[in-house]
C-alpha positions in Angstrom: -5.7 -3.7 -22.7 -9.1 -1.8 -23.1 -9.5 1.9 -24.0 -10.1 2.9 -20.4 -6.8 1.3 -19.2 -4.9 2.8 -22.2 -6.3 6.2 -21.2 -5.3 5.8 -17.5 -1.9 4.5 -18.5 -1.3 7.4 -20.8 -2.4 10.0 -18.2 0.0 8.4 -15.6 2.9 8.4 -18.1 2.3 12.1 -19.0 2.0 13.2 -15.4 5.1 11.3 -14.4 7.0 12.7 -17.3 6.0 16.3 -16.3 7.0 15.6 -12.7 10.4 14.1 -13.8 11.0 17.1 -16.0 10.2 19.6 -13.3 12.3 17.7 -10.8 15.3 17.6 -13.2 15.0 21.3 -13.8 15.3 22.0 -10.1 18.6 20.1 -10.1 20.9 22.4 -12.0 23.6 19.8 -11.9 23.8 16.2 -10.8 27.1 14.6 -9.7 27.0 11.0 -10.8 30.3 10.4 -9.1 28.8 11.3 -5.7 25.7 9.2 -6.5 27.8 6.2 -7.3 30.2 6.6 -4.3 27.4 7.0 -1.7 25.4 4.1 -3.2 28.4 1.8 -3.2 29.2 2.5 0.5 25.8 1.5 2.0 26.0 -0.9 4.9 24.9 -4.3 3.4 24.0 -5.7 6.9 21.5 -2.9 7.5 20.0 -3.4 4.1 19.7 -7.1 4.8 18.1 -6.4 8.1 15.6 -4.1 6.4 14.9 -6.8 3.9 14.2 -9.3 6.6 11.9 -6.8 8.4 9.9 -6.3 5.1 9.6 -10.1 4.7 8.2 -10.3 8.2 5.5 -7.8 7.3 4.3 -10.3 4.6 4.1 -13.0 7.2 2.1 -10.6 9.5 -0.3 -9.9 6.6 -0.9 -13.6 6.3 -1.6 -13.7 10.1 -4.1 -10.9 9.7 -5.9 -12.6 6.8 -6.1 -15.8 9.0 -7.9 -13.7 11.6 -10.3 -12.4 8.9 -11.1 -16.0 7.8 -11.9 -17.3 11.3 -15.7 -16.9 11.0 -15.8 -18.9 7.8 -12.9 -21.4 8.0 -9.9 -22.5 9.9 -7.2 -21.6 7.4 -3.6 -22.8 7.9 -1.1 -20.0 8.1 1.3 -21.7 5.7 -1.5 -21.6 3.1 -1.8 -17.9 3.4 1.9 -16.8 3.3 2.5 -17.7 -0.4 -0.4 -15.7 -1.7 0.9 -12.6 0.0 4.3 -12.8 -1.8 2.7 -13.8 -5.1 0.0 -11.1 -4.8 2.4 -8.3 -4.0 4.8 -9.5 -6.8 1.8 -9.2 -9.2 1.2 -5.7 -7.9 4.8 -4.7 -8.3 5.2 -6.1 -11.8 1.7 -5.6 -13.3 0.4 -2.6 -11.4 -3.2 -2.3 -10.2 -4.5 -5.2 -12.3 -2.4 -7.5 -10.1 -4.2 -6.5 -6.9 -6.8 -9.2 -7.2 -4.2 -12.0 -7.2 -4.1 -12.3 -3.4 -7.9 -12.7 -2.8 -8.1 -15.0 -5.9 -5.4 -17.3 -4.6 -6.7 -17.4 -1.1 -10.3 -18.1 -2.4 -9.0 -21.0 -4.4 -6.9 -22.5 -1.6 -9.7 -22.2 1.0 -12.6 -23.1 -1.3 -14.3 -19.7 -0.9 -15.8 -17.3 -3.4 -13.5 -14.7 -5.0 -15.9 -11.9 -4.2 -15.8 -12.7 -0.5 -12.0 -12.4 -0.5 -12.1 -9.2 -2.5 -14.4 -7.9 0.3 -11.7 -9.0 2.9 -9.1 -7.2 0.8 -11.2 -4.0 0.9 -11.5 -4.3 4.7 -7.8 -5.0 5.0 -7.1 -1.7 3.2 -9.2 0.2 5.8 -7.1 -1.3 8.6 -4.0 -0.3 6.8 -5.1 3.3 6.3 -6.3 3.4 9.9 -3.1 2.0 11.3 -1.0 4.4 9.4 -3.3 7.3 10.5 -2.8 6.3 14.1 1.0 6.2 13.8 1.1 9.5 11.8 -1.2 11.2 14.3 1.0 10.1 17.3 4.0 11.3 15.3 2.7 14.7 14.6 1.0 15.5 17.9 3.7 14.1 20.2 6.8 14.7 18.1 5.7 17.7 16.0 8.4 20.0 17.4 11.0 17.8 15.7 9.3 18.1 12.3 9.1 20.9 9.8 5.9 23.0 9.6 4.2 21.7 12.8 1.0 23.8 12.4 0.4 22.6 8.8 1.1 19.0 9.8 -1.4 19.1 12.6 -4.0 20.3 10.2 -3.1 17.5 7.8 -3.3 15.0 10.7 -6.8 16.2 11.7 -7.9 15.9 8.1 -6.6 12.4 7.9 -8.4 11.5 11.2 -11.7 13.0 9.9 -11.3 11.0 6.7 -10.6 7.7 8.5 -13.4 8.5 11.0 -15.8 8.9 8.0 -14.6 5.6 6.5 -15.1 3.9 9.9 -18.6 5.4 10.3 -19.6 4.4 6.8 -18.3 0.8 7.5 -20.4 0.7 10.7 -23.5 1.8 8.8 -23.0 -0.8 6.1 -22.3 -3.5 8.7 -25.5 -2.7 10.7 -27.8 -1.5 7.9 -26.2 -2.8 4.7 -29.2 -4.4 2.9 -31.4 -1.4 3.7 -28.8 1.1 2.6 -28.1 -0.9 -0.6 -31.8 -1.0 -1.5 -32.2 2.7 -0.9 -29.2 3.6 -3.0 -30.3 1.3 -5.8 -33.7 3.0 -6.0 -32.1 6.4 -6.1 -29.4 5.6 -8.6 -31.6 3.5 -10.9 -33.1 6.8 -12.1 -29.7 7.9 -13.4 -28.3 4.5 -14.5 -29.5 1.0 -13.8 -26.0 -0.3 -14.5 -24.5 2.1 -12.0 -27.2 1.2 -9.4 -26.5 -2.5 -9.7 -22.7 -2.0 -9.5 -23.0 0.1 -6.3 -25.4 -2.3 -4.8 -23.1 -5.3 -5.5 -20.1 -3.4 -4.0 -22.0 -2.5 -0.8 -23.1 -6.1 -0.4 -19.6 -7.4 -1.0 -18.2 -4.9 1.4 -20.8 -5.8 4.1 -19.8 -9.4 3.6 -16.2 -8.5 4.2 -17.1 -6.6 7.4 -18.6 -9.7 8.8 -15.1 -11.1 9.1 -14.6 -8.8 12.1 -16.8 -11.0 14.2 -16.1 -9.8 17.8 -14.1 -7.3 19.9 -11.2 -9.6 20.4 -10.8 -10.1 16.6 -10.9 -6.3 16.2 -8.2 -5.8 18.8 -6.0 -8.5 17.1 -6.5 -6.9 13.7 -5.6 -3.4 15.0 -2.5 -4.8 16.8 -1.2 -6.7 13.7 -1.9 -3.7 11.4 0.0 -1.3 13.7 2.9 -3.8 13.9 3.0 -4.1 10.1 3.3 -0.3 9.5 5.7 0.2 12.4 8.0 -2.5 11.0 7.9 -0.8 7.6 9.0 2.4 9.3 11.8 0.5 11.0 12.9 -0.8 7.5 12.8 2.8 6.1 15.0 4.0 9.0 17.5 1.2 8.5 17.8 1.9 4.8 18.4 5.6 5.4 21.0 4.9 8.1 22.8 2.4 5.9 24.5 5.2 4.1 28.0 6.4 5.3 27.8 9.1 7.9 29.9 11.5 5.8 29.2 15.0 4.7 26.9 14.1 1.8 24.8 11.6 3.7 24.9 13.3 7.1 21.4 14.6 6.7 20.1 11.0 6.3 21.4 10.1 9.7 19.4 13.1 11.2 16.2 11.4 10.0 14.7 9.4 12.8 11.4 7.5 13.1 9.2 10.7 13.3 10.7 12.0 10.0 10.5 8.5 8.5 6.7 8.4 8.9 6.5 11.6 6.9 8.5 10.0 4.1 6.3 7.0 4.2 3.2 9.3 3.9 4.7 11.0 0.9 5.5 7.6 -0.7 1.9 6.5 -0.2 0.6 9.6 -1.9 3.1 9.2 -4.7 2.2 5.6 -5.2 -1.1 6.8 -6.7 0.9 7.5 -9.8 2.8 4.2 -10.5 3.8 2.4 -13.6 4.1 -1.4 -13.5 7.6 -2.7 -12.7 9.2 0.7 -12.8 7.1 2.6 -10.2 7.7 6.3 -10.5 5.4 8.2 -8.2 6.6 6.9 -4.9 10.2 7.4 -5.7 9.7 10.9 -6.9 7.7 11.8 -3.8 10.3 10.5 -1.4 13.2 12.0 -3.4 11.5 15.4 -3.6 10.8 15.5 0.2 14.3 14.4 1.1 16.0 16.9 -1.3 13.6 19.8 -0.7 15.2 22.8 1.1 11.9 23.2 2.9 11.9 19.7 4.3 15.0 17.5 4.9 17.7 19.2 2.7 19.4 15.9 1.7 21.8 16.4 -1.2 20.2 15.5 -4.6 22.5 12.6 -5.4 22.0 11.0 -2.0 18.3 11.6 -2.1 18.0 9.9 -5.5 20.0 6.9 -4.3 18.1 6.6 -1.1 14.7 7.0 -2.8 15.5 4.2 -5.3 16.8 1.9 -2.6 13.7 2.5 -0.4 11.6 1.5 -3.4 13.6 -1.6 -4.2 13.7 -3.0 -0.6 10.2 -2.0 0.6 8.2 -2.6 -2.6 10.2 -4.7 -5.1 12.0 -7.1 -2.8 9.1 -9.5 -2.7 9.5 -10.2 -6.5 12.1 -13.0 -6.3 10.2 -14.9 -3.6 6.9 -14.2 -5.4 8.1 -15.5 -8.8 9.6 -18.7 -7.1 6.4 -19.4 -5.3 4.3 -18.7 -8.5 6.5 -21.2 -10.3 6.0 -23.7 -7.5 2.2 -23.1 -7.9 2.6 -23.9 -11.7 1.0 -20.6 -12.7 1.9 -17.2 -14.1 1.0 -13.7 -12.7 -0.8 -12.6 -15.9 -2.9 -15.8 -15.9 -3.8 -15.3 -12.2 -4.8 -11.7 -13.0 -7.0 -12.7 -15.9 -8.6 -15.6 -14.0 -9.3 -13.5 -10.9 -11.0 -10.7 -12.8 -13.1 -13.2 -14.9 -14.2 -15.1 -11.8 -15.1 -12.0 -9.9 -17.3 -10.8 -12.7 -19.0 -14.2 -13.0 -19.8 -14.2 -9.3 -21.4 -10.8 -9.2 -25.2 -11.2 -8.7 -27.4 -9.7 -11.3 -29.9 -7.2 -9.9 -33.3 -6.9 -11.4 
């Protein structure tokens, strides 16, 4: 682990420790008996259904990657499903360093360059953000009366729309004028730092290569449809997990949370995931627990909120681990080895600018 990673890891640990401390201080007492009772009474069938739904989203991610690959190869779907599980397992257990496992595995299986699949991964993230923005915007503008703080949420929705619109506009410029934009930025940035100029130029070129995977309008429609389906299914899984708790006095508030509220919880989890530790998470759980238990939001009792927040994380984020480890074993490789190889090969493929 280099100095930069140690510094980032330390900062994340400190920030999470402060957040945990502040959260615990707000809970003047925590009833472990209530926590255990409510957790033990969850409906296993609803949890199982949520788990199946989450596994379906990994299959849909493979379908989406197959659409991305159409311009360059006719990939078989069964070749793309395994890398999804293994890749997300690497992300869950190793943190951000494991993100390159998916593009690396797919590149090897389809005899493509790693940099080209990293570019696809980048475009995939844009579709994910865009799909969630669409769902969140529909949620806020059409069901805002059912949510706390409608005016503030509308402002947040407009901010999100502007941000995604800016990303889409930038992507369009790179797709249409990538080489010219890259050369212009390289000339400007070279005065400050040749290394920075080359790095930015390489990233723009790789991103432009990834955008070429959206080769026609029909492909774009397919990608949007699959992306919306993925995030809608994740929301359904969230709702099933929340409603798996007994409809008693302690968990009654969870049963008041419907799909419009669930999308807000998903948004808080995504923001919290920016502060994650490998294997143990941290940020996403704290964010969802805080929103559920807050008197200003959903007013769920602390014990139930903690239980539900942990269960949401386990099912929607960590549930891929058993399948991913089994598939990695089947591939005769390890997650750490894949992470190291993917980073090494990506660096070797980067063109050197002069």
